N, C-alpha and C positions, 0 to 999 in steps of 0.2 A: 497232272503229272507231265503230260506232253507239253503243256504251255511252259512249265518251268524248264523243261529240257530245251525247248526252243529258245527261251530267254537266255539260258546259259550259253547256248551255241552262239547266239547273237553277240553276247558280251565277250566271249572268247574271240570272235572274229574282229570285233572292234579293238580288243587289246592287241591282237596279232598285227593289225594294221598300224597301230600306234608304234609298236615295237619295230616293225619294219621300217617305218619312216625315220625313227630315231637312229636305227642301226645304219641306214643308208646315209644319213647326215654325218654320223661319226666316221664312216668309211670315206666319204667325200673329203672331210676335213683332214683325215690321215693321209689320203692320197695327195692332197694339196701340199701338206707338210713335207712328204717324201720328195715330191717334184721340186719343191723349193730347195731341199737339201741337195738334190742332184745338181741343180743349177749352181748352188754355192760351191760344190765340189769342182764343177767344170770351170767356174770363174777362178777358183784358187789354183787349179792346175794351169790354166792359161797364164795367170799372173806369175806363177813359178817359172814356167817356160820362158816367158819374156824376160824375167829377171835374170835367169840363167844365161840366155843369149846375150844380154847386155853385159853381164860380167865376163863372159867369154870374149866378147869384142874388146872390152877394156883390158883384159889380161893379154889378149893377142896383139896389142899395140904398146909394147913396153917403152917405146921412145916418145909417148905422148901423142895426142891427137894432131892430125895434120891440119893446117890452116885451109879452110874451105875457100878462102878468097884468093889463094895462090893461082896465078894465071900462067906461070911458066910451065914448061913440059916437065912431067914427073921424072925424076932420075930413075935409072934402071934399078930393079930390086936388088937389095944387097944379098950377098951370099948368105945362105942359111947359117944361123949361129945357134949355139946350144942355149936352150931355155934355162934361165936361172932356177936353182933348186927350189927357192921359196915360191916362185911363180908356178913351177910345175906342181908343187905340193898343194898350192891354193887351187889350181885347176883340177887336180885329182879329187880334192875335197868337194869342190863344187859338183863334179861329175857324180861322185858318190851320193851327195845330198839330193841331186836331181833324180837319180835312179831310185833312191829310197822314197822320195816324195811321189814319183810316178807309180811305184809299186803300191804305196799306201793309198794313194788316190784311186788307183785301179781297183784295189781290194774293197775300199769303201763304196765306190760306185757299183761294183758288182754286187756287194751285199745289199745296197739300197735298191738296186734294180730287182734283185731276188725277192726282197721284202715286198716291193711294189707289185711284182708279178704274183706272189703268193696272196697278197692282200686282195688284188683284183679277182684272183681265182676263188678265194674264200668268200668274197663279197657276192660274186655271181652265184656260187653254190648256195650261200645262205639265203639270198633273195629268191632263188629257185625253190629252196625248201619252204620258205615262207609262203610263196605263191601256191605251192602244192598243198600246204596245210590250210591256207585260206580257201582254196577250191574244195578241199575235203570237208571243211566246216560248212561251207555253203551247201554242198551236196547233202550233208547230214541234216541241215536245217530244212532243206527242201523235202527230204524224205519224211522228217518229223511232221511237217505241215500236211503232207499227203496222207500220213497215217491218221492225223487228226480228222481229216475229211472222211477217211474210210471207217472211222470208229462209230458211225451212226450219229455224229453230231450235226451233220449238215441239215437234216430236217428241223432239228431244234433251232439251229441258227436261222434258217429260213422263216420259221414261225416267229422268232424274236424280231427279225427284220420287218415282217408283215405287221406285227403288233406295234413296232416303233412307228411305222408309216401311219397306222390308224391313230395312234396317240398324237402324232404330229398334226393330223387332220382335225382331231378333236380339239387340240390346243389352239389351232388356227380359228376354229369356230367359236371357241370360248373367248378368244381375244377379240373377235369381232363383236360378240355379244357384250363383252365388257365395255368395249368402246361405245356401243349404243346406249348401254346403261349409264355410262358417264355423261354422255350428251343429255340423256333424259334427266339425270340428277341436276346437271348444270341448268337446264331449262326450268326445272321445278324451283331451284334455289333462286333463280332470277325472278320467277313469278311470285314466289313467297316474299322476296324483298320488296317488290312493287306493292303487294297487298299490305305488307307491314307498314310501308310508308303511308299508304292510304288510310289504314286503321289509325295510325298516329295522328294524321291530319284530322280525321273525323273525331277522334277522341278530344283533340284540342277544341274543335268546334262545339262538341257536346259539353265540355267543361264551361265554355263561355256561355252557352245557352242555359246550362244549369245554374250558373252564377246569376244570370239575369232572372231566371225563374225564382230563385231563392230571394233575390232582392224584391221582386214583384210580390211574392207571398208575404214578405216582411212588411212591405208597404200596405198590402191589403189587411194584414193582421193589425197593423197600427191604426188604420182607418176604422176597422171593426171595433177596436177598443174605444176609439173616440165616439163612434156612433152609439155604442152601448152606454157610454157615459152620458151622452145627450138624452138617450131614452130613459135612463135611470133618473136623471135630473127632472125630466118632464113628468115622469110618474110621481115622483115625490112632490113636485109642485102641484099636480092635480089632486093628490091626497090632501094636501094642506088647504086647498081651496074648498074641498068637500067638507072638511072638518069646520071650516070657518062659517059655512052656510048652515 
């Protein structure tokens, strides 16, 4: 039971570690996206300001641009004249557009900065919670292991370890004995092969000698038959001589 509990705690710790890494990765990506959005808003604001200043300069020179190559002394500034109504309206519209754009950009930047700040705060809090949970799980796992050792299992574990050492020693001795037996078997096989080759050679020699002996016996048998024929002929001839006398 304690082992299962220890395994569950280990699995929970691993899952928490994976979730922590995934969450940190998501938060980093979201932070990068928000920073990019802030940069885009700043660029858009700078572009709007530059465009506004350019338009103001163009509107502020109703008589056209002055030639930059003119070398003569500039004439005294003319007396202030009333700005035409259409130019004044255009200028007012541009001012209103600039103010609206600045307010909109300021609001968006404030909102993005707030989200970024909240996100960083939530990320830190979430990471701290995960770290605390991980430390808590590790402490519980440590206590579970200590409880296992305190439940009287240690003597049994020590006995098993001792038995394992003895079995390993027996296994080593058996392996050495097996190696010696293999060498002995190989030696016997080699010796048997040599003896078998010798037996085969002797068998061939015996076959040759047996064939010669059989041939000799046949020759003697044939000679015996011839001698018997001679003896029989001599006996018959002697009987004929006795009868004639």
